[in-house]
BAFI-3210 file (N, C-alpha, C; in Angstrom, 3 decimals, decimal comma, padded with zeros to 6 digits):
// residues 162
n [1|2|3|4|5|6|7|8|9|10|11|12|13|14|15|16|17|18|19|20|21|22|23|24|25|26|27|28|29|30|31|32|33|34|35|36|37|38|39|40|41|42|43|44|45|46|47|48|49|50|51|52|53|54|55|56|57|58|59|60|61|62|63|64|65|66|67|68|69|70|71|72|73|74|75|76|77|78|79|80|81|82|83|84|85|86|87|88|89|90|91|92|93|94|95|96|97|98|99|100|101|102|103|104|105|106|107|108|109|110|111|112|113|114|115|116|117|118|119|120|121|122|123|124|125|126|127|128|129|130|131|132|133|134|135|136|137|138|139|140|141|142|143|144|145|146|147|148|149|150|151|152|153|154|155|156|157|158|159|160|161|162]
n.u [015,908|017,116|018,571|018,063|017,358|017,553|020,395|022,620|022,036|024,747|027,968|031,126|030,342|030,089|029,808|027,267|027,208|024,367|023,098|022,578|020,947|023,061|023,821|025,779|028,855|029,910|031,669|035,116|038,237|040,783|040,416|041,556|041,317|040,149|042,530|043,115|043,546|045,829|044,260|045,065|047,104|045,350|046,661|047,093|046,934|048,735|046,672|046,157|045,963|042,967|041,886|041,081|037,249|036,164|035,055|031,517|031,037|029,733|031,749|033,124|033,540|035,076|032,462|030,690|030,180|029,206|029,922|029,014|030,411|031,310|028,170|025,323|023,346|020,009|019,319|019,202|020,358|019,585|020,719|020,089|021,295|019,450|017,937|016,108|015,990|015,983|015,242|016,098|015,244|017,600|016,669|015,202|016,660|018,027|019,597|022,933|024,234|027,217|028,770|031,397|031,547|028,224|027,738|026,590|024,070|020,834|018,590|015,665|012,897|009,916|011,970|013,949|017,213|019,442|023,062|025,466|028,586|031,926|034,485|033,674|033,894|033,694|031,270|030,112|030,894|030,393|027,306|026,884|028,244|026,380|027,055|027,025|025,315|024,463|024,447|025,399|024,701|027,008|027,796|028,821|029,187|032,436|034,192|036,206|038,423|040,722|040,741|038,224|035,530|033,107|029,873|027,628|024,392|021,790|019,333|015,786|013,283|010,166|008,687|006,347|003,338|000,537]
n.v [-014,427|-015,414|-012,677|-014,057|-017,311|-019,070|-018,855|-021,005|-022,473|-021,797|-022,793|-021,719|-019,402|-016,076|-014,594|-012,036|-009,185|-008,339|-010,395|-010,967|-008,803|-006,173|-003,536|-003,861|-003,241|-000,553|000,186|000,057|002,854|001,416|-000,746|-002,910|-003,243|-006,133|-007,651|-007,323|-009,817|-009,595|-009,362|-012,071|-011,883|-012,846|-015,021|-016,882|-019,622|-021,078|-021,545|-024,912|-026,621|-028,437|-031,387|-033,426|-033,824|-037,144|-039,316|-038,730|-040,206|-042,851|-046,202|-047,814|-051,404|-053,074|-054,531|-054,937|-055,099|-051,756|-049,196|-047,782|-044,190|-042,162|-041,434|-042,466|-045,648|-046,327|-048,206|-051,232|-052,405|-054,488|-055,437|-057,109|-058,818|-058,558|-056,089|-055,933|-054,353|-054,631|-052,844|-053,236|-052,544|-051,652|-051,398|-053,661|-055,938|-059,114|-060,681|-061,551|-064,387|-065,896|-068,759|-069,726|-071,897|-071,796|-069,131|-065,482|-065,232|-063,696|-062,030|-060,974|-059,161|-060,090|-061,322|-063,322|-063,702|-064,215|-064,558|-065,560|-066,298|-065,508|-064,599|-063,855|-062,413|-059,938|-059,280|-059,526|-058,432|-055,531|-055,878|-056,172|-054,697|-053,099|-050,851|-051,307|-050,485|-050,825|-054,036|-055,998|-057,639|-059,270|-058,240|-060,105|-063,322|-064,379|-064,028|-061,556|-059,470|-060,559|-059,697|-058,040|-058,040|-061,218|-060,951|-064,145|-064,612|-063,580|-063,861|-063,275|-063,480|-063,627|-064,409|-064,054|-064,712|-064,152]
n.w [081,816|078,552|076,074|072,881|072,987|070,754|071,145|072,323|071,157|068,598|068,579|070,168|070,079|071,343|073,751|074,485|076,612|076,470|076,821|078,992|079,981|080,061|078,517|075,065|074,616|073,411|070,485|070,145|068,471|069,334|067,837|066,329|062,361|060,288|058,268|054,569|052,476|049,513|046,015|044,061|040,899|038,176|036,297|033,144|032,373|028,663|025,952|025,385|022,108|021,422|021,345|017,870|017,909|018,208|015,002|013,857|011,683|009,355|008,385|005,933|006,549|004,520|002,036|003,049|005,428|007,205|010,079|012,803|013,381|016,099|016,884|018,133|016,775|016,378|014,584|012,956|009,987|007,742|004,618|001,816|-001,229|-003,209|-003,010|-001,452|001,775|005,286|008,707|012,246|015,074|017,604|020,155|020,620|020,181|021,326|021,945|020,783|018,986|018,013|015,899|014,597|012,618|011,725|011,545|012,263|014,836|015,700|017,709|018,009|019,379|018,427|015,663|014,240|012,972|010,363|009,624|007,242|006,215|005,960|008,122|010,183|012,712|012,731|012,536|014,277|016,561|016,053|015,842|018,169|019,967|018,843|016,834|014,768|011,212|008,874|007,041|005,125|001,528|000,285|-003,120|-004,958|-005,435|-005,106|-002,690|-002,093|-000,845|001,415|003,636|005,232|006,459|004,824|003,967|002,706|002,816|003,952|006,463|007,332|009,579|010,510|013,832|015,117|015,482|012,694]
ca.u [016,286|018,175|017,748|017,731|016,806|018,477|021,451|022,042|022,797|025,839|028,855|031,531|029,792|030,525|028,137|027,637|026,625|022,814|022,134|022,326|020,595|023,617|024,229|026,300|029,649|030,355|032,610|036,230|038,565|041,792|040,027|042,391|041,052|040,508|043,707|042,309|044,831|045,996|044,288|045,995|046,481|045,205|047,826|046,278|048,214|048,239|045,979|045,869|044,660|041,826|042,427|040,255|036,393|035,836|034,351|030,745|030,424|030,292|032,848|032,360|034,627|034,503|031,183|029,513|029,914|029,512|030,162|028,796|031,398|031,320|027,422|024,446|022,525|018,739|018,265|020,312|019,722|019,864|020,347|019,991|021,820|018,103|017,649|015,391|016,746|014,715|015,787|015,676|015,879|018,500|016,056|014,381|017,651|018,033|020,157|023,883|026,019|028,775|029,720|032,319|030,892|027,258|027,680|026,252|022,269|019,839|017,063|015,018|011,590|009,808|012,626|014,945|017,756|020,635|023,839|026,224|029,573|033,183|035,418|032,116|034,512|033,890|030,894|029,219|031,775|029,570|026,523|027,065|028,095|025,280|027,803|026,496|024,770|024,345|024,918|025,173|025,032|028,573|027,989|028,967|029,719|033,439|035,436|037,756|039,305|040,884|040,983|037,314|034,098|032,147|028,505|027,146|022,888|021,006|017,788|015,542|012,164|009,335|008,668|004,825|002,056|000,141]
ca.v [-015,001|-014,944|-012,179|-014,797|-018,672|-020,130|-018,563|-022,170|-024,377|-021,402|-022,837|-021,230|-017,521|-014,792|-014,459|-010,712|-009,146|-008,418|-011,844|-010,606|-007,650|-005,295|-003,437|-004,190|-002,362|000,455|000,075|001,194|003,144|000,516|-002,325|-003,048|-003,721|-007,015|-007,539|-008,411|-010,281|-009,172|-010,511|-012,908|-011,590|-014,380|-015,590|-017,750|-020,656|-021,109|-022,467|-025,896|-027,408|-029,417|-033,271|-033,985|-034,435|-037,800|-038,612|-039,456|-040,046|-043,839|-046,311|-048,989|-052,018|-054,214|-054,662|-055,720|-053,936|-050,538|-048,882|-046,213|-043,064|-042,090|-041,119|-043,765|-045,526|-046,624|-049,530|-052,327|-052,535|-056,116|-055,143|-058,448|-059,072|-058,105|-054,682|-055,672|-053,802|-054,825|-052,279|-053,761|-051,581|-052,013|-051,529|-054,815|-056,800|-059,644|-061,933|-061,802|-065,339|-066,281|-069,839|-069,759|-072,918|-071,045|-067,872|-065,391|-065,473|-062,798|-062,631|-059,694|-058,803|-060,681|-061,455|-064,234|-063,298|-065,237|-064,266|-066,402|-066,104|-065,933|-063,657|-062,315|-062,140|-057,923|-057,904|-059,519|-057,400|-054,261|-055,249|-056,665|-053,441|-051,557|-049,700|-052,189|-049,534|-051,390|-055,786|-056,159|-059,585|-059,555|-057,614|-061,299|-064,705|-064,443|-063,130|-060,918|-059,133|-061,398|-059,464|-057,986|-059,638|-061,306|-062,327|-065,014|-064,382|-062,911|-064,323|-062,676|-064,367|-063,843|-064,745|-063,460|-065,104|-062,725]
ca.w [080,277|077,248|074,882|072,028|072,799|070,573|071,309|073,075|069,882|068,157|068,665|069,985|070,007|071,974|074,893|075,039|077,732|076,339|077,206|080,965|080,551|080,121|076,704|074,819|074,911|072,103|069,224|070,118|067,026|068,749|067,144|064,592|060,823|059,453|057,434|053,399|051,225|048,373|045,686|042,816|039,802|037,071|035,119|031,908|030,880|027,471|025,341|024,142|021,020|021,628|020,346|017,473|018,313|017,827|014,088|013,577|010,279|009,037|007,881|005,103|006,141|002,912|000,946|003,800|006,872|007,576|011,275|012,971|014,329|017,915|016,746|018,259|016,050|016,615|014,362|012,089|008,451|007,316|003,358|000,953|-002,243|-004,599|-002,979|-000,297|003,568|006,624|009,068|012,900|016,394|018,773|020,921|020,361|019,955|022,496|022,171|019,498|019,276|017,109|015,902|012,926|011,901|011,504|011,238|013,460|014,953|016,167|018,065|018,393|019,847|016,866|014,680|013,786|011,981|010,423|008,910|007,430|005,652|006,679|008,865|010,669|013,594|013,325|012,215|015,632|017,611|015,648|015,858|019,596|020,765|018,901|016,482|013,119|010,734|007,682|007,854|003,919|001,618|-000,759|-003,822|-005,906|-005,309|-005,220|-001,866|-003,136|000,208|001,806|005,246|005,547|005,831|003,798|004,130|001,799|002,742|005,456|006,210|008,991|009,562|011,645|015,373|015,081|014,039|012,351]
c.u [016,705|017,314|016,739|017,700|017,266|019,636|023,082|023,233|023,802|027,549|029,899|031,551|030,164|029,284|028,834|026,641|024,921|022,089|021,339|021,870|021,160|023,529|025,293|027,380|029,887|031,891|033,998|037,318|039,990|041,583|040,832|041,447|040,897|041,511|042,814|043,255|044,839|044,927|045,047|045,705|046,586|046,073|047,035|047,409|048,509|048,099|046,782|045,293|044,165|041,847|041,065|038,883|036,779|034,905|033,194|030,349|030,878|031,220|032,703|033,420|034,466|033,322|030,651|029,107|029,710|029,126|029,533|030,448|030,750|029,392|026,382|023,551|021,132|017,997|019,495|019,881|020,537|019,790|021,470|020,320|020,660|017,819|016,528|016,492|015,545|015,843|015,001|015,869|016,514|017,428|015,506|015,331|017,831|019,042|021,507|024,355|026,466|028,737|030,152|031,638|029,590|026,996|027,088|024,228|022,094|018,997|017,079|013,607|010,570|010,054|014,024|015,952|019,591|021,743|025,173|027,242|031,174|033,793|034,267|032,159|033,875|032,695|029,928|030,103|030,741|028,499|026,332|027,587|027,090|025,961|027,781|026,054|024,043|025,089|024,309|025,403|026,007|027,570|027,822|029,101|030,743|034,131|036,383|038,639|039,242|040,638|039,393|036,234|033,189|030,888|027,888|025,862|023,264|019,724|017,142|013,968|011,661|009,316|007,871|004,340|001,472|-001,588]
c.v [-014,661|-014,053|-013,031|-016,156|-019,372|-019,855|-019,831|-022,900|-023,089|-022,187|-021,626|-019,648|-016,886|-014,752|-012,740|-010,237|-008,074|-009,083|-011,941|-009,547|-006,499|-004,955|-003,657|-003,201|-001,682|000,079|000,887|001,979|002,736|-000,445|-002,381|-003,769|-004,767|-006,694|-008,040|-007,985|-009,715|-009,918|-010,222|-012,378|-013,109|-013,772|-016,824|-018,485|-020,946|-021,619|-023,776|-026,088|-028,231|-029,920|-032,758|-034,337|-036,473|-038,139|-039,356|-039,721|-041,557|-044,539|-047,465|-049,914|-053,681|-054,063|-054,884|-055,103|-052,256|-050,383|-047,621|-045,290|-043,788|-041,405|-043,003|-043,913|-046,366|-047,471|-050,291|-052,039|-053,482|-055,325|-056,240|-057,931|-058,069|-056,769|-054,630|-055,216|-054,364|-053,797|-052,350|-053,075|-052,479|-052,383|-052,733|-056,130|-057,618|-060,737|-061,365|-062,920|-065,430|-067,565|-069,941|-070,763|-071,894|-069,650|-066,440|-065,078|-064,225|-062,370|-061,319|-059,705|-059,193|-061,099|-062,269|-063,962|-064,304|-064,488|-065,308|-066,001|-066,399|-064,633|-062,888|-062,125|-060,347|-058,090|-058,283|-058,668|-055,815|-054,755|-055,530|-055,072|-051,850|-050,484|-050,396|-050,711|-050,714|-053,574|-055,487|-057,618|-059,210|-059,310|-059,236|-062,597|-064,785|-063,158|-062,433|-060,128|-060,132|-061,468|-059,322|-059,084|-060,020|-061,806|-062,431|-064,858|-064,358|-063,801|-063,594|-063,684|-063,899|-064,510|-065,040|-064,186|-064,181|-063,615]
c.w [079,572|076,553|073,205|072,961|072,378|070,443|071,668|072,069|068,581|068,981|068,684|069,884|071,318|072,654|075,030|075,858|078,151|076,606|078,699|081,341|080,174|078,526|076,217|074,246|073,238|070,998|069,673|068,450|067,414|068,634|066,082|063,225|060,911|058,515|056,135|052,897|050,644|047,561|045,235|042,164|038,963|035,974|034,413|031,768|029,695|026,851|024,556|023,729|021,761|020,906|019,301|018,096|016,961|016,366|013,853|012,371|009,890|008,195|007,490|005,842|005,509|002,492|001,566|004,951|006,744|009,054|011,694|013,379|015,539|017,882|017,650|017,175|017,138|016,297|012,898|010,975|007,656|005,556|002,181|-000,455|-003,627|-004,202|-001,579|001,320|004,176|007,693|010,715|013,997|017,403|019,859|021,544|020,393|021,353|022,831|020,826|019,740|017,480|017,441|014,629|012,100|011,209|011,221|012,562|013,772|015,720|016,254|018,395|018,611|018,224|015,199|014,772|012,771|011,644|009,321|008,620|006,024|006,500|006,954|009,459|012,339|014,026|013,211|013,546|016,508|017,622|016,244|017,797|020,860|019,912|017,973|014,900|012,358|009,383|007,804|005,706|003,195|000,542|-002,207|-005,179|-005,093|-004,681|-003,521|-002,168|-002,025|001,208|003,834|005,699|005,457|004,957|004,195|002,484|001,951|004,664|005,439|007,920|008,262|011,019|013,160|015,111|014,557|014,191|012,700]
res [m|s|a|d|p|l|r|r|f|f|r|n|a|p|l|s|g|a|e|n|g|d|p|a|p|a|p|t|n|d|t|p|e|p|e|i|p|e|p|i|p|f|v|s|s|p|r|q|p|s|p|e|p|p|s|v|a|p|v|w|v|g|p|c|l|r|i|a|g|e|a|a|n|p|s|l|i|l|q|q|r|g|g|e|r|t|a|l|s|y|g|y|l|s|a|v|q|f|k|p|e|e|g|v|m|l|q|f|v|g|h|a|v|s|i|t|g|r|r|l|a|e|v|f|e|a|i|a|s|h|r|a|l|t|i|a|e|a|p|g|n|f|d|t|d|p|k|s|p|f|v|e|a|i|v|v|l|s|t|q|e|r]
***
């Protein structure tokens, strides 16, 4: 019987005489020692300057839209002209719809929001990508910047009975 019953599971394992009951041969001095390769010297590459990190600061796009930088934002703040504010969690946002003639419609759990105005495609994109921090009604009735979104009205309705 073999000295090591698991020896058969090793691949290409040299069989020693100990398996047959013979003592293992003694090491001799004429056995060459294994060659150890020379270590490769460490050469560092020139350090490249790291690129600027993306901005996490929010940015106002006109008077009606504030967009987050790369930071995650958990809620959307809807600010009306009279100072009333409503914050709704993006976690409860279930649908965003944009119709150029009607505006942007939002469906939250428990709330429906209608945003009307002009050039609202950027507002839609910012909300759909969860980057809008604040949507504010324009401070006046006059559209002074022909390039930025102009929000005429924000209507927030509760869809739950009390």
